[in-house]
VMD Tcl script that draws the C-alpha trace (Angstrom):
set ca {
  {-0.76 -24.94 -12.00}
  {-0.94 -23.61 -8.62}
  {2.84 -22.39 -7.72}
  {3.30 -21.09 -4.50}
  {5.98 -19.16 -6.15}
  {4.23 -18.18 -9.13}
  {0.48 -16.00 -6.98}
  {-2.24 -14.91 -10.40}
  {-4.66 -12.72 -8.08}
  {-8.44 -14.09 -8.35}
  {-10.80 -13.12 -10.76}
  {-12.43 -9.71 -9.39}
  {-9.69 -8.38 -7.09}
  {-8.61 -4.86 -6.86}
  {-5.02 -3.02 -7.18}
  {-3.78 0.85 -7.05}
  {-0.67 2.73 -6.68}
  {-0.57 5.78 -5.33}
  {2.87 8.34 -5.41}
  {2.26 10.50 -2.46}
  {4.58 13.77 -2.48}
  {4.98 14.78 1.18}
  {6.23 18.20 2.78}
  {9.57 18.68 2.11}
  {12.33 17.28 3.90}
  {9.72 15.44 6.21}
  {9.18 12.13 4.29}
  {11.29 9.52 6.76}
  {7.97 10.93 8.59}
  {5.30 9.66 6.19}
  {7.89 6.27 5.86}
  {7.29 5.69 10.19}
  {3.65 6.32 9.24}
  {3.01 4.39 6.88}
  {5.33 1.53 8.66}
  {3.61 2.28 11.93}
  {0.38 1.37 9.47}
  {0.90 -1.71 8.54}
  {1.23 -3.18 11.29}
  {-2.70 -2.41 11.92}
  {-3.52 -4.30 8.19}
  {-3.74 -7.62 10.33}
  {-7.73 -6.26 10.78}
  {-8.42 -6.28 7.37}
  {-8.21 -9.82 6.34}
  {-8.51 -8.78 2.36}
  {-5.77 -6.32 2.34}
  {-3.33 -8.57 0.45}
  {0.01 -7.00 -0.14}
  {0.51 -3.38 1.27}
  {3.65 -1.82 0.49}
  {5.49 1.43 0.30}
  {8.77 2.66 -1.19}
  {10.18 5.28 -1.13}
  {11.49 7.32 -4.66}
  {15.45 6.96 -4.90}
  {15.06 9.74 -7.83}
  {13.17 12.49 -5.27}
  {13.55 12.59 -1.71}
  {10.18 14.09 -1.04}
  {7.98 10.72 -2.91}
  {7.17 7.64 -1.63}
  {4.94 4.36 -4.26}
  {2.94 2.60 -1.80}
  {1.74 -1.09 -3.95}
  {-1.60 -2.13 -2.21}
  {-3.58 -5.33 -3.05}
  {-7.27 -5.86 -2.50}
  {-9.22 -9.62 -2.12}
  {-11.87 -8.18 -3.66}
  {-14.25 -4.38 -3.67}
  {-16.24 -5.77 -0.56}
  {-11.77 -6.13 0.53}
  {-11.25 -2.34 -0.21}
  {-15.32 -1.44 1.21}
  {-14.01 -2.73 4.44}
  {-10.19 -0.92 4.01}
  {-11.58 2.56 3.67}
  {-14.30 1.97 6.51}
  {-11.77 0.71 8.62}
  {-10.68 3.17 11.44}
  {-7.15 2.70 11.33}
  {-7.37 4.82 7.66}
  {-9.34 6.70 9.11}
  {-7.12 7.52 11.75}
  {-4.45 7.58 8.56}
  {-6.63 9.77 6.54}
  {-5.71 12.89 8.61}
  {-2.01 11.54 9.65}
  {-1.34 12.51 5.93}
  {-3.49 15.84 5.33}
  {-0.35 17.39 7.67}
  {2.47 15.69 6.25}
  {1.97 16.11 2.06}
  {2.05 18.74 -0.04}
  {-0.96 17.23 -2.61}
  {-4.01 14.25 -2.41}
  {-2.62 10.96 -3.05}
  {-2.24 10.13 -6.69}
  {-3.76 6.49 -7.15}
  {-3.81 4.30 -10.02}
  {-5.80 1.17 -9.82}
  {-5.44 -1.55 -11.38}
  {-6.26 -5.36 -12.05}
  {-3.28 -7.64 -10.19}
  {-2.27 -10.10 -12.59}
  {1.48 -11.64 -11.24}
  {2.81 -11.92 -7.81}
  {5.70 -12.91 -7.13}
  {8.05 -13.21 -4.42}
  {10.99 -15.44 -3.67}
  {10.98 -17.07 -1.07}
  {14.95 -18.47 -0.74}
  {15.29 -14.27 -0.12}
  {15.23 -12.46 2.84}
  {13.90 -8.79 2.62}
  {16.28 -6.62 4.68}
}
mol new
graphics top color blue
foreach p $ca { graphics top sphere $p radius 0.5 }
foreach p [lrange $ca 0 end-1] q [lrange $ca 1 end] { graphics top cylinder $p $q radius 0.2 }
display resetview
């Protein structure tokens, strides 16, 4: 069943949820850096999804959701020059290293009838 609105991840795909804690008062700066970084992902064809969200209950926390086509795409992500530059920028903004939780994506659905703002 191929339904473009209900996408199951291919076997071998990889995902992660990361929690980033910005130094006090610097979350907006962190979000801007992540927004800039997202614009570089066209150079990583194996990166399927990169999303960032601010925690509504903690003014310093940001969550990332990332999905990759396979293990080779994850490795390419880690070796990409923009990713390495991002790590240097994050080191200045975070209170601690990102807490990462690896996941195996199963289903991702987006609603094409609703535009994100």
